[in-house]
N, C-alpha and C positions, 0 to 999 in steps of 0.2 A: 504494500500500500504506500503510494507516494504522498508525501506531505507537501503542500504548497508553500513556497517561500514568500508568497505575496503578503501575508499578515506581518511577517518579520520585517519586510521591506517598508511597509506602511509605518510600523512602529519606529524604525530607524529614521525615516523621513520626518516623522513628527518630532523626534528627539533633536534632529538637525535644525528644525524650525525654531525650537525653544533656544537652542544654543546660538543661533543666528540673532534672535531677538536680544539676548543678553550681550552678544558681541556688539551689536549696533548701539545699545544703551551705553556700554562702557566706552565705545569709540566717541560718541557724541559728548558725554558728560565727564569722562575721565574717571580715575580711581576715587575721586573725592565723593562720588555717589555711593561707593561701596560701604556696606556696614562693617566690613572687616578692617577699615582704615582707622588707625588710632586717632588721627586728627579729624575732628568733625568737619562736615561740609561747610558749615558757617565759617569756621576759622580758616579753612582752605580758601574760601572765597574772599575773606578779609585780607589774606596775604596777597592775593592777586589784585584786589581792588580795595584800597584803603577807605573808600567812601562807605561808611557804616549804614547810611540811610539807603543807598542803592542796593546793598546786600540784603538789608531787611526787606525791601520791596520785592526783590527777586525770590527770596525764600517764602514770603507770605503768598506770593502768586503761585508758587509750586505747591504750597500746602493746601490751598483752597480751590485750585482750578478745576479739579475733577467733580466735586460736588456741585460746583456752579454750572457744570455742563450736563447735568442729569437730564435736561430736556432734549438733548440730541438723540434722535431715534436709535434705539437699541443700546445706546451707550450707558444707560442707567444700570445695565447688568454689570458693567465694569466699574462704575463711578465709585461706589463705596469701598471696594477692595483697592482700587487705584489710589483712593484717598488715604486709606490706612497704610498702604505701602509707600506713600509719598513719592509716587512715580514722577520724575522730573519732566518726562514727556508731557506736552500739552495734549488735551483730548484729541485735537486734530492730528497731531503728530502720531499719537498712538493708533488712530484709525489708519493713517498712512502706512505705518509699520505693518499693520494687519494686511494691507493690500500688497506690500512689497514681499512679505514672506509667503503670502498665498501664491503669488506669481512664481517665486522660487520653488515652492512645493509643486506647482504644476510642471515645471521643467524637470524636477527630480522624478516625478511620477512618470513623465514621458520617457525619460532615459532608462529607468529601472523597472518599469512595469509594462504589462501588455493591456492595461485597462483601456476601455473605450474613451474617446474624448469627453463625452458627457460625464462619465464616472470620474475622470481626472479633474474636471472642473469642479464637481461637487466636493470631492475629497480635498482639493487644494483650498477651497473656501473654508471647509470645516477645519482643516489643519491651520490655516492662517488665523482664523478667529479663535479656535480652540487652543492653539499654541500660545497666543498672546494672553488669553484668559488664564491658562495654566501658569504661565510665567508671572503674571500679576498676582494671582492667588498665592503662589509660593513666596513671592516677595512680601506680601502682606502678612502672611503667617509668620515668616522669619522675623520680620520687623516687630510685630506685636509680641512675640515670645521674648525677643531681646529687650524690648521696652519694659515688659513686666519684670524681667530679671534685673534690669538696671534700677528700677524705681526705688526699691528699699534702700539700696546703697546711696542713691542720690538724695533721698530724704535724710538719711543719717549724716551725709555731708552738710546738708542745710542745718541740721541740728548743731553740729560742731561749730559751724560758722556763726550761728545765732548765739551760742554760749560764750564765744569770745568777743561778742559785742557788735557783730555786723548786722545791719538792717536786713530785712527779708529780701529786698530787691538785690542787695549785694550778695546775699547767700545764693540766690538763683544764678547770678553772674558767675560765681565761683564754680557751681555745678556745670555751667555751660563750658567753662574752660577745662575742667578736670575729667568730665565724663565724655566718652566718645558717642558717636551717633548710635541710636536715633535720638536719645534724650539730650545729647550735647547741643545739637542745633535747635531742637524744640525749646529748650530752656533758654538758649541764647536769644531766640526770637522774642520770648517773653521778657527777658531782661532788656532788650533793645526797645521793645514797646513801652516798658515802664519808664525808660530814660526819655522817651518822647511824649510821656504824659498819660499813657493808658493805664487804667487801674489793673494791678496784678491779678486780682481775683477774677476780673472779667476775662483776662487772657487765659488763666487756668481753666475757667469754665469752658471757654471756647475750645481749648486744647482737648479737654476731656470729652466733649461732645463730638469733636471731629474724629477722635480715635475710638469713640464709643467704649471707653474703658471705665469700669466701675472703680478701680483703684485710683485713677486720676480724679474721678468725681469725689472720692473721699478726701483727696488732697485739697481740692478746690473748696469743699464744704468746711474742712478744718480751718483753712486760712480765713474764710469768710466769717466763721463763728468767732475766731480770735479777734478779727478786726471790728466786729460789731459788739461783742460782749466782753472783750478783754481776756486776760489770762496769759499764761506763759506759753508762747508759741513753740519754743524749743521742746517743752514737755509734751505738748499736744502732738507735735510731729514725731517725737520719739515713740509715743504710744502708737501712732499711726503706722510707723515703719514696722512695728512688731505685729500689728494687725495684718498688714499686707503679707509679711513673711509667714504668719500662721495660716492665712488663707491659701498661700502658695503651697505650703507643706501639706495641707489637707487635700488639695486638688491633685498634687503630684505623687503623694505617698501611696503605697500599696495598702489595700484594705481587705485583709482576710476576715476581719471581724464582721458581725452582722451589720446590715445597712443602717439600722436605727441607732446602734451604738456609735457607728462611725460618724453619722450625721450629728449626733449629740456632741461628740468630741470636737468636731469642726466648729460648732456654734459656741462652745464654751471657751475654747482656747483664746480666740481674739478678745473676748470680753474681759479676761484677766489682764490683757496687755494694754487696753485702752485706758489712758489716764489723762484727766483734764485738771 
């Protein structure tokens, strides 16, 4: 019984499409866009362009452009994930990339398969759109995982800065310098916005909603409560970092115990860590 090689060829072409998309992305924006880079994208841009206001505008445009383009037909499927991944491509550029890789997929299908022209057209469109969607989804997942991993350390760095006498806006600026992306650039934008007069709590709320992150919402609420009701912000944030770590350990830890007991442990552990 002979096994057709066509499915394997289709898979390899799809993988090639994803690799091509990543190659185009790195070629256009350079290594500064990579999450593996120790220096955040914001600091890299500031090294190239000393104009802080221009860098802020560029980063804000990148951070908000995808949700602002939800009304583009069919793009709403990509918008939220592209937003969370902070894809630097504009929506129009991302659509153009889909077209380019679809054409490349068609040529590869023509070279390596015996499919009819109609089938090749359909598969190339599916691979072009699907490959970009897979790439965006993978980027979003990786970025959110790294963001959640960095957040407790970032809050603890804020706590240390507050305890030595820095104001909260300066503490955010220190995090922006010491923490790599994704939080490095995100907090750098918040620090720059504060320097130009925007309220820090508004920036934090906007960041939390854009990322759709419960932990970031906790941070925004904690800072808002302190500003409206007073209290020791360092202690509040210290408790918050422990809450976030406890929630992470609950979601990541193995759970051989019964579900009810495990859920109870997850609900109790953060409550002992929260201190106002």
